[in-house]
N, C-alpha and C positions, 0 to 999 in steps of 0.2 A: 195189048201191051199197056202197062201203067203209064200215067202221065209223067211221073217222075221215075226214072230208072236208076237204081243204084248199081254200079258195076264194081266188082271187087278187084282190088289189087292185093295179092297175097305175098307176104315177104317172110322169110325166116331169118331172124337177126340174132346173132350171138351176143353175149355180154360184152365181148371185146371187139368182135367184128363179125360180119356175116353177109352173105350174098343176099340180094333182094331181087326177086323175080316179079316183074311188073307186066301186067296185061294191058293191051291198048284200051284206053277208055276215052269216051267223048269228053271234050273240053268242059262241058257243063255238068258232067256227072259228079256224084259224090264217090268217095272211095272208102274202102275198108281195108286196113292193113293188119295182117296177122304177124305176130312176132313171138319168138321164144325168149323170154326175159330172164329165166333162170333154169338151170338143169341140175339134176342130181342122179344118183345111180339108177333109180327105178322110175324116173319120170321127169317131168319138166313143168314149168309155169308158162302158160300161153296168154296172149293178150290180143284183142282185136280193137283197133282204133277206127272209129267211123268219123269221117270228115265230110262236111257239106261243102262241095266246091261250086255249088250253084249260086246264083245271085239272089235267090229267094229263100225264105225260111222253109224247112221241111218239118213235118210232124210225124214221128213214128218211123222205126226201122226194125228189120228182122233179118238176122244172119243165120243161115243153116249150112251144115256140112256133115259129112260122114267121117268116122275114124276107122282105120283098118282093124282087123281082128287082133286081139291082144292089147288093144289100146282103149282106154276109157277115161272119161272125165269124172272126177270124184266130187269136186266142189267148184262153184263159180260165184262171182260177185259183180254187182253193177248191171245185171241184166236178169230177165226172167228166163230160166232154162226149162225146156221140156226135152224129154229123151224118149226115143223109141228104138230099142235095140242099139245099133251103132250110129243112129242118126240123131243129131243134136240141133236144136233150134234155140236161138237167143233173141229175145225182143226187148225193147227198151222198158225201163221202169218209169215211174211217174215224172221223175225230175230230169231225165236225160233223153227224152224222146224228141223234144223240140230243139232243133239246131238252126241257128241263124246262119246267114251266108258266111262261109269260111270257118264256122265253129266245128269243134270236134268233141267227141266223147269216147270213152273206152270201157270195155269190160274184160275181165280176166277169168282164168280157170286153172285148175290143177289137173294134170294129165298123168295117169298111170300107164307106163309104156313109152315107146319112142315114136310111134306113128304120128303123122301130122294130117291136117284136114284135106279131104278130097270131096269131089262132087258138091262144090259150094254154090249156094244161091244167096242173093241179097234181095229182099222184098219180092221174092218169088221168081226172079229172073235167074236162070241157070248161067253160070260162068265157069269155064274151065279153070281149075286151080291146081297148083302144084305146091307141095309142102316142103319137101327136103328133109334132111336129117337134123334133129336138134344138135346144136354144137356140143362138143365134149368139153365141159368145164367142171371145175370142182363144185361140190355142193354149195349152195348159197349160204353166206354168213347168217342171213336172216330169212328163214323160209317164209313163203307167202301165207296169207290168211287161210283159214280152213272153214270159213263161214260165208253165208249169203251176204247180200248187199249191205253197205253201211247205212246208218240212220241219217247221215247228212251227206249231200252230194259233194263229190270231189270236183276240182276245177275241170272245165271242159277241155282244156289244153292237154294233149296226151303227154304222159310222163316219158322221159327218155328211156331208151332200151339199153343204155350203158350204165355201169355202176357209178356211184359218186366217186370223187377223187379219194385216193387212199392216203394222201398226205394232209398235213394240217391237223388242227385240233378237232375233236368231235363236233363242236358247234360250227367250225369252219367247213367241215365236210357236209354236215346235214342241215344246218340253219334252222329255220322255224319248223317245228314239228306239228303234225295234225293227226287226228284219228281217221283211219281209212278202213272201213269195214270193221273187223274185230282186232285190228292191230294198229300200228303207228307208221306213218310215212314222213319222209323229210320234204324239204322244199321242192325237190325235183320229182316227187312222187314215188321214189324208191322206198321200199319197206325197211324199217329200222327196228332192231332189237337192242335196246340199251342194256348194258350190264354194269353194275357198280356195287357200292356198299352203302349201308346206313350208318349214321353216327349212333353212339349210345344215347340214351336220354341225356340231353345236353346238361340238365341240372344235376346229373349223377356221374358224368364221365370223370375218370380218374385224372385226366390231363386233357388239355384242349387239342386233341389230335385232329378233330374235324374242322377246327378253326384255323389250322396252320396252312398257309399257302404253299410252303415248300413241300409239306407232306402230300398235299393234293396234287401238285405237279409231278411228284415222284410216283404216286399211284397211277396217274395218267400215263406216264412214260414207261413204267416198269410192270404194271399190272393190266394195262390197257383199260383202265377205268374210264367210263364215259359219263357216269352220273353219280352224284353223291346226294344222299338224303339227310337233311337236317331235321332230326327227330326232336323237336322242341317240346319237352314235357310241359304239361298244362296244369294238372291238378295237384300233384304232390307238393310238399313243403319245398320252397326254394325254386319252384318252377314258375311258369308264366303268371299264374293268377296271383302269386304272392310276391313275385319280383319281376314285373313285366319289362322294366328297362334292361335288366341284365339279359333276360331271355331273348328279347328283341335284338339286342346288340350281338349276341352270339349268332343268331340266324342271319342278320345282315352281313356279318363278317363272312359267313360261309357263302352267301349269295355273291358278294363282291369278289371273293377268291375264285368262285366258279367262273365268273365273267372273265377275270384275268387269265385263268388257266384254260378257258375255252371248253368247259365241260357243262353238262346240264346239272341242275340242282332241284331237288324236290323239297318244298317247304311243307313240313309235316306238322300239323296240329296234333301232337302225340297224346291223345286223350282216350279215355274209355267211357266217359259220360259227357261228351261235348254238348249234347242237347241242353244240359243244365246251364251252360254258359254261352248260349247262342249269340247274345248281343256282343260279348267280347270277341268271339270268333269273327263275326261280321265286321266289326271295327278293325280287327287285326288284318284280315285278308283284304278288306277294302283299301286300307292304307298302303299295304305292301304292293298290292296290284296297281295302285295309282302311281307308285314310285318305281316299280320294277317290271310292271306288266308289258312294257314296250320291248323288253329283252327277250330274245329267242331262247335263252338258257333256262327260264323258270318254268317249273311244273308245280301246280298247287295240289296239296293233299289235305283237305279240311277236317278229316276225321280218321285217325289211325285205326282203332279197333273198337267199334261199338260192341256192347255186351249183347246178351240175348234179349233184345227189345224189338218192338215192331218196326219193320221197315217202312210201311206205309204211313203210320201215324206218328212215329218218332223220328226216325233217321232221315227219311226222304224229305219231310218239311224242313229239317235242319239244313240239308244239302241245298235245297231250293233257295233258302235265304242267303247262304254263303255264296253260292254260285251267282246269284243276282248281284251281290255286292262286287264280286270279281268282274263280272261281265259289264258292269257299268263303266269300268275304266280299262279293262283288258278283254278285248273281244275274241282273242284267238288262242292264248296259251292253254295247254291241256290241264284239265282238272281231274284228279283221281279221287273217286268217292268211296269211302269206307262202307262196308257191308255188315249185316248182322252176324252175331256169334264170332267175335274176334276176326272179322273180315274173312269169313268162310262161306256164308250163305249167298254166294253170288247168283245162284239160281233164283233165289227169292227176289233179289233186286231186278233180275232180268224180266220177271213177270210184271213189273211196274217201274220202268226206268225213269230217271229224271229227265225232263225235257231240256234240251239244249244242245249245243255243238261242242265238239272236241272234249267229250266226257268219257272217262274210263272208270273202271271199277276195281277196287282193291281186293286182292286175294292173298292171304298169308298161309304158309304151311311150315311145319317142322317135321322132318322126314321120319323121326322115330315115333311120331304120334299120328301123322296124316299120310295116307297113301292113296290107293286106287279109288276109294269111295269119295274122297274129296275131289280128285281129278274128274270123276264122273259128274259131280255137281258143276264143276267148272266147264266141262264139255257141254253140259246142258245149257249153261249160260251163253257159251259161244254160239251154239246152234240157234239160240234165240236172238243173236245179234249183238251181244255185249262185248265190248272191248275191255280186256283185263290187263292189269299191271300188278305184278307181284312185288310190292314195295318192301316186303320183309319176309325172309325165310332163313331156315337153319337146318343143318344136317344133325339135328338133335331132338330131344323131347321138347314139347311146347313150352316148357319153363325156361328155354334157352340153353338147356344142358347143364343143369346144376350137378348132375352125376358125372359129367365129363364124357358121356358116351356119344359116339357118332354112329349114324346109320347111313353109310355112304352108298350102298346099292340102291336104297330107296331114294336117296337124294339124287342119284344119277338118273333114275326114272323120271323124277321131276325136271331135271335139267333137260333131258331129251324131250319131254313133253312141252316145256316152254320153248325150246328151239323149234320144234315142229309147228307150234302155233304162233310163232313170232311174238312171244310175250316177253316184255322187258322186265328186269328185276334188279333189286338191290338187296344184298345179303346183310343180315344182322350179325355183328355190330363192331364198330371201330373203337376198341378199348382194350385195356389190359385186365385180366382176371382169370379165374379158374373155370368159368363156364365154357362149354364146348363152343359157343358162338362168339366168345371174345377172340378177335382176330389176332391180337398181339400178346406176346409173352412179356414178363417183367423185364424192365431195362430198355424197352423199345423207346428210342428217342422220339420226341414230338415232331421232329422235322422230316421224318421218313427214313429211307434206307433200312427197310425192315426184312431184308431177305433172310436174315438169321434170327428173326424174332416172330416167326409165324407160329400160331397156337391153334389148338382145337381143329375146327373145320377149315381154317384159313388156307392150307395148301389146296384143298379141293375147290374152294371159292376162287382163289387166284387162278388156278389152272383153267377154270371155266370162264373167267373173264378174258383170258388171252386168246 
């Protein structure tokens, strides 16, 4: 018998309520609690939380169990998984193996089928375990991640097994966001898929739609908007480099409105050659992070769409400089990093990621131009552990839909893929015009109330925000 014996308590918990089956355990033992945190038609998301109830530190844990025929685990995170037939073993990774007295850690997994664990052992000790049937609930709003462990450790306190409140603003519901694995989690550890829209290039918008507080609250309440992206043009005439005071004022108005409305806001350095103006970007983000980095609302996007330039020698050094400026005053808000070839080569970035915490990577698509081959590149990046954020997309050609054409079936494939992978998104763009991606038709008031002014791909975008 090992000196330290871990005895398992298995529980099956639903999202709203669930019975917990507890086995007798010695007072000094550690416990491992199994729960079902989300279910959908063909499977569920499981989680095991290991808690050290002893008075001394423990180093290392290993949980094993079998799943019945017809049930299998497709992905896991926060543990090293080994599989032999229907037998699964999960051991700690480098950062969550040591647990002080009273400390906890958890790992999760995706299950195909409805069976729950049997024949459980913890650190080699056999324990009788009962699973139960996963609760019957609707599919989760935000599916769990589909990749292995995150690059940064989550808190050791186990996340709740109940969903966040459904009332209040998005920021009231979710609070401070963080990267967890290849997706995003809120303050309680629940996974979040933000959905919203991007402004037009602020220097080129036909009217200040993105800067209007009434419009923002209307989109929040009528479209279920959770995040708005402030696309601050940098290089063209009239943009930041030629009129920094005006551009900064536009961005700060959008930030302040987002705080008032309780939604998230992406501050986007909307450039294609940002490496040529690195010092200006460092100063811009350092200043805004100092003044707004304490807010949970803010997400930083230092580079919209790099061109076909080197990731390792051009883009990555730029990101490292800007991230350093942000982290000097803002240690925790998410930073979304642009990738080569108009933010498509996420697989290239995955081969040499930027060092740091709460970092995500930009993926852009336009469904008439980009399809399964780009999703394959993104899948490769996810398998490598990259967290993605689609900060710009359209159901059009890559030019934004100059021909007015929409490709909705392929756009739906992208929507389904983002939902399955828990990838947040903002659709292009909040403005009036003839392009497919202009969300509004002529006559749309600046203050919102746009139910009769939807244009181009807007009905599709709005339907998928709700």
